[in-house]
C-alpha positions in Angstrom: 99.0 58.4 72.5 101.1 59.9 75.3 101.0 63.5 76.6 103.4 65.7 78.6 102.2 68.7 80.6 99.0 69.6 78.7 97.5 69.2 75.3 99.2 71.3 72.6 97.2 73.6 70.3 95.9 71.5 67.3 93.5 72.0 64.4 91.7 70.0 61.8 93.7 71.6 59.0 94.3 69.1 56.2 97.7 68.4 54.6 96.8 70.6 51.6 96.8 73.7 53.8 100.1 73.1 55.6 103.5 74.7 54.9 106.3 72.1 55.3 109.2 74.3 54.0 109.3 76.9 56.8 111.1 74.7 59.3 113.8 72.2 58.2 114.7 69.1 60.2 118.4 68.1 60.2 120.3 64.9 60.9 117.2 62.7 61.0 118.2 59.0 61.3 116.6 56.2 59.4 115.9 54.4 62.7 116.3 55.0 66.4 117.1 52.4 69.0 114.2 51.8 71.5 114.9 52.7 75.1 117.0 55.8 74.4 116.3 59.5 74.3 115.9 61.0 70.8 117.3 64.4 70.0 115.5 66.3 67.2 117.6 69.0 65.3 115.7 71.7 63.3 116.4 75.0 61.6 114.2 78.1 61.1 114.1 79.6 57.6 114.7 83.3 57.0 111.1 84.5 57.0 109.7 82.3 59.8 109.2 83.7 63.3 108.6 81.1 66.1 106.0 81.8 68.8 105.6 80.8 72.5 103.1 77.9 72.0 104.8 76.2 69.0 105.6 72.5 69.5 107.2 69.5 67.8 105.3 66.3 67.7 106.0 62.7 66.5 103.4 61.6 64.1 102.8 58.2 62.5 103.2 58.3 58.7 99.8 58.7 57.1 98.4 61.2 59.6 95.7 63.5 58.4 95.3 66.3 61.1 97.6 67.6 63.8 95.4 66.0 66.5 96.9 62.6 65.5 100.3 63.2 67.3 101.8 60.4 69.4 103.9 62.6 71.7 105.2 66.2 71.6 107.6 68.7 73.2 107.3 72.5 73.5 109.7 74.6 71.4 112.3 76.8 73.1 112.2 80.4 71.7 115.6 81.7 70.7 116.8 85.0 72.2 118.0 86.6 69.0 116.6 85.4 65.7 119.0 87.5 63.7 121.9 85.4 65.0 122.7 82.5 62.7 123.2 80.0 65.5 119.8 81.0 67.0 118.0 79.6 64.0 119.5 76.1 64.6 117.6 74.6 67.5 117.0 71.1 69.1 114.6 69.4 71.4 115.0 66.1 73.2 112.3 63.4 73.5 112.5 61.1 76.6 112.5 57.4 75.9 109.5 56.8 78.2 107.2 58.8 75.8 108.5 57.3 72.5 106.6 54.7 70.4 107.3 51.0 71.1 106.3 49.6 67.7 108.3 49.5 64.5 105.9 51.7 62.4 107.2 54.6 60.4 107.1 58.0 62.2 108.2 61.6 61.4 108.8 64.9 63.2 106.4 67.7 62.5 106.7 71.4 63.6 103.3 72.8 64.5 102.7 76.5 65.4 100.3 77.8 68.1 97.5 78.0 65.4 97.7 74.3 64.8 99.3 74.7 61.3 102.2 72.4 60.3 105.3 74.5 59.3 107.8 71.6 58.7 108.1 67.8 58.5 111.0 65.4 58.6 111.7 62.3 56.6 110.2 59.0 58.0 112.1 56.9 60.5 111.5 53.8 62.7 112.1 52.7 66.3 113.8 49.3 66.0 117.0 47.6 67.3 120.3 48.1 65.5 120.8 44.5 64.5 117.8 44.7 62.3 119.8 46.7 59.8 121.3 43.5 58.3 118.0 41.9 57.6 117.4 41.6 53.9 114.1 43.2 52.9 112.5 41.7 49.9 110.0 43.8 48.0 108.1 43.1 44.8 108.3 45.2 41.7 104.9 46.6 42.3 105.9 47.8 45.8 109.0 49.4 44.3 106.9 51.2 41.6 104.4 52.2 44.2 107.3 53.7 46.4 108.8 55.4 43.4 105.3 56.9 42.5 104.9 58.0 46.1 108.3 59.6 46.0 107.4 61.5 42.8 104.2 62.7 44.3 106.1 63.8 47.4 108.6 65.7 45.1 105.8 67.3 43.2 104.1 68.3 46.4 107.4 69.7 47.7 107.8 71.8 44.6 104.2 73.0 44.8 104.8 73.9 48.5 107.9 75.9 47.5 106.0 77.7 44.8 103.3 78.5 47.3 105.9 79.7 49.7 107.3 82.1 47.1 103.8 83.3 46.2 103.0 83.9 49.9 106.2 85.8 50.4 105.4 88.0 47.5 101.9 88.4 48.8 103.3 89.3 52.2 105.5 92.0 50.8 102.6 93.4 48.8 100.5 93.4 52.0 103.3 95.2 53.9 103.5 97.9 51.2 99.7 98.2 51.3 99.8 98.4 55.1 102.4 101.1 55.0 100.3 103.1 52.5 97.2 102.6 54.7 99.2 103.8 57.8 100.2 107.0 55.9 96.6 107.6 54.9 95.5 107.0 58.5 98.1 109.5 59.8 96.8 112.0 57.2 93.2 111.4 58.2 94.1 111.7 61.9 95.7 115.1 61.3 92.6 116.3 59.3 90.5 114.9 62.1 92.4 116.9 64.7 91.9 120.1 62.7 88.2 119.4 62.4 87.9 118.6 66.1 89.5 122.0 66.9 87.1 123.8 64.6 84.2 121.8 66.1 85.3 122.7 69.6 85.5 126.4 68.7 82.1 126.3 67.1 80.8 124.3 70.1 82.1 127.0 72.5 80.4 129.7 70.4 77.1 127.7 70.5 77.4 127.1 74.3 77.8 130.9 74.8 74.7 131.6 72.8 72.8 128.8 74.5 73.7 130.3 77.9 72.5 133.7 76.8 69.2 132.1 75.6 68.9 130.2 78.9 69.4 133.4 80.9 66.6 135.0 78.8 64.4 132.0 79.3 65.0 132.1 83.1 64.1 135.8 83.1 60.9 135.0 81.2 60.2 132.1 83.6 60.6 134.3 86.7 58.3 136.9 85.2 55.8 134.2 84.4 56.0 133.0 88.0 55.5 136.5 89.3 52.5 136.9 87.0 51.2 133.5 88.3 51.5 134.7 91.9 49.8 137.9 91.0 47.0 135.9 89.4 46.6 133.8 92.5 46.6 136.8 94.6 43.9 138.4 92.5 41.9 135.2 92.5 42.1 135.1 96.3 41.0 138.7 96.5 38.1 137.9 94.1 37.0 135.1 96.3 37.1 137.3 99.4 35.1 139.9 97.7 32.6 137.4 96.4 32.1 136.2 100.0 31.7 139.7 101.2 29.1 140.3 98.4 27.1 137.3 99.6 27.1 138.7 103.1 26.1 142.2 101.9 22.7 142.2 100.3 23.0 145.8 99.3 26.5 146.7 98.3 27.9 150.1 97.7 28.1 151.2 94.0 31.8 151.9 94.5 32.4 148.4 95.6 30.6 147.1 92.5 32.8 149.3 90.2 35.9 148.1 92.1 34.9 144.5 91.5 34.4 145.0 87.8 37.8 146.7 87.6 39.4 143.7 89.3 37.7 141.3 86.9 39.0 143.3 83.9 42.5 143.3 85.4 42.3 139.6 85.9 41.2 139.0 82.3 44.0 141.3 81.1 46.6 139.3 83.2 45.2 136.1 81.9 45.5 137.3 78.3 49.0 138.6 79.0 50.0 135.1 80.4 48.6 133.4 77.3 50.6 135.8 75.1 53.8 135.2 77.1 53.4 131.4 76.6 53.0 132.0 72.9 56.1 134.2 72.9 58.0 131.4 74.7 57.0 128.9 72.0 58.1 131.4 69.4 61.5 131.8 71.2 62.0 128.1 71.1 61.2 128.0 67.4 63.6 131.0 66.9 66.4 129.0 68.7 65.8 126.1 66.4 65.8 128.3 63.3 69.0 130.0 64.5 70.7 126.5 64.8 69.6 125.7 61.2 70.8 129.2 60.0 74.1 128.6 61.7 74.6 125.3 59.9 73.8 126.9 56.6 76.1 129.8 57.4 79.0 127.4 58.1 78.4 125.7 54.7 78.3 129.1 52.9 81.5 130.2 54.8 83.3 127.1 53.6 82.2 127.7 50.0 83.3 131.4 50.2 86.7 130.3 51.6 87.2 128.0 48.7 86.1 130.7 46.2 88.4 133.2 47.9 91.3 130.8 47.6 90.6 130.3 43.9 90.4 134.1 43.3 93.6 134.7 45.2 95.3 132.1 43.1 94.0 133.7 39.9 95.0 137.2 41.2 98.6 136.0 41.8 98.7 134.5 38.3 97.4 137.8 36.8 100.0 139.8 38.7 102.7 137.5 37.3 101.4 138.0 33.8 101.1 141.8 34.3 104.7 142.0 35.5 105.8 140.0 32.5 103.9 142.3 30.2 105.4 145.3 31.8 108.9 143.9 31.4 108.1 143.1 27.8 106.8 146.7 27.3 110.0 148.2 28.8 112.1 145.9 26.6 110.2 146.9 23.4 110.5 150.6 24.3 114.2 150.2 24.7 114.5 148.4 21.4 112.4 151.3 19.9 114.8 153.9 21.2 117.7 151.8 19.8 116.0 151.7 16.4 115.4 155.5 16.5 119.1 156.1 17.2 120.1 153.6 14.5 117.8 155.4 12.0 119.3 158.7 12.9 122.8 157.3 12.5 121.9 155.8 9.1 120.3 159.1 7.9 123.3 161.1 9.0 125.5 158.5 7.4 123.7 159.0 4.1 123.9 162.8 4.3 120.2 163.4 5.0 118.8 165.6 7.6 116.2 163.8 9.8 114.0 166.9 10.1 114.0 167.6 6.3 112.6 164.2 5.4 109.1 164.2 3.9 108.3 161.2 6.2 109.5 160.7 9.7 109.2 157.8 12.0 106.5 158.6 14.6 107.6 159.0 18.1 106.3 156.9 21.1 104.1 159.9 22.2 102.3 160.0 18.8 101.5 156.2 18.9 101.9 153.7 16.2 99.0 154.7 14.0 101.2 156.1 11.1 103.6 153.2 11.0 103.8 150.7 8.2 101.4 147.9 9.2 103.8 145.4 7.5 106.7 146.4 9.8 106.7 146.5 13.6 108.9 149.7 13.8 108.1 151.2 10.4 110.2 151.3 7.3 113.5 153.0 8.3 114.2 153.9 4.6 110.9 155.4 3.7 111.3 158.9 2.4 115.0 158.5 1.6 116.0 159.5 -1.8 119.1 158.5 -3.6 121.6 161.3 -3.8 123.5 161.8 -7.0 126.5 163.1 -5.2 128.1 161.5 -2.2 127.8 163.1 1.2 130.8 164.7 2.7 130.5 162.5 5.7 130.6 159.4 3.5 133.9 160.5 1.8 136.9 158.7 3.3 140.6 159.0 2.6 141.9 157.1 -0.4 143.8 154.1 0.8 146.2 154.4 -2.2 147.0 158.1 -2.5 145.9 159.2 1.0 143.9 162.1 -0.4 141.0 163.6 1.5 139.1 164.6 -1.6 137.5 162.3 -4.1 140.1 160.9 -6.4 140.0 158.4 -9.3 140.7 155.5 -7.0 137.8 156.4 -4.7 135.4 156.8 -7.6 136.4 153.4 -9.0 135.8 151.7 -5.6 132.4 153.4 -5.2 131.3 152.3 -8.7 132.5 148.7 -8.1 131.0 148.4 -4.5 127.2 147.7 -4.7 124.8 149.5 -2.5 124.1 147.5 0.8 121.1 147.4 3.1 121.8 147.3 6.9 119.2 145.9 9.3 118.4 148.6 12.0 117.8 146.0 14.6 120.5 143.3 14.4 122.9 145.2 12.0 122.8 142.4 9.4 123.9 143.5 5.9 121.9 142.6 2.8 122.9 143.4 -0.9 120.8 146.0 -2.6 119.5 143.4 -5.0 117.8 141.5 -2.1 115.5 144.2 -1.1 112.5 141.9 -0.6 114.5 139.6 1.6 115.7 142.6 3.6 112.1 143.7 4.2 111.0 140.2 5.1 113.9 140.0 7.6 112.9 143.3 9.2 109.3 142.2 9.4 110.4 139.0 11.2 111.7 141.1 14.1 108.1 142.3 14.8 106.7 138.8 15.2 
């Protein structure tokens, strides 16, 4: 096999894993005349994007992997893929690199991963006069060719179905990628907030650590001073011991002074030991403070969450309280309206409100004396029927225009039945429907 500049990228991918429908070859001849250049025309499909190291090779029919190419040419990348003319490309094979035999070959488009993205129909390299030669084939060969064509059609349909499935899978993956990117942005924002909190806490810890370091340095300097003092005392003790060896008989005062120095040395040594213990305790205290700080942070977060829940519940309770207040004001207004309506009805019937044996309790007295069956009490309790009509209820006769009671007025009053008027919605009920009237008034209290 011939090569051009360098070997193209190939792979051992079998035919079952290739996608032949993403690049379509156009105007492929049945045969090409040997000794001439061959131009290969091809078109990119809508969802295919070419890359820099894609190539087109000439393969002998029956190839198994992309490494079995005879010759190849690099693909020229279009400038604008959105342009319709940019999707139609061509490449020219020089006659020197073309096959010299009369076997069947085909063009194959291979991407930089070594995967075949398109394949042409088979063709031959033979002289033009061979077109008139009669080719005699047996019935078995014809059936074999037809069976091969059916298999190729079936494989083409399977490849198309696979392409549709991959396109759908690609769109699903794009949607999933978009969702993951949104989740990533959310996590990044949360991470930034946490980093700010960690930075603030770190600064606080560094400040406390500096203070502890300063205290530790002070203690270390004091320990150094005490060590120097101990060395000095030990030097003095050695000097005094040498003097004691020289003096056979020492003075009693010198002996007492020596004892005093020994006691001071022991006291300093004990003090040094206690300071070392205190230093260890300080280190343990620093570690305990770090643990307490971690616990305090967790408790603070829990308190913040609990405070948020309590604030939410408080706001909801405020809304409910305001709604109850408005309902109370509305009910008080309706109660005042009912009181005025009762007064009007009583005056209309010629009864004095103060002379009734039972009066509707006011809002200051509470609702303890009201009828439990009615929300506002029975507006007609204590009202007795009067045998004579009230002067306020006497109207002018529409027939004789008389102010006093005449025969026409008496006839109308006898014919007109007594009516019951709802004190809340002014609905009128006949006197015979007293139970319905009471049920109606009771419904206003629900």
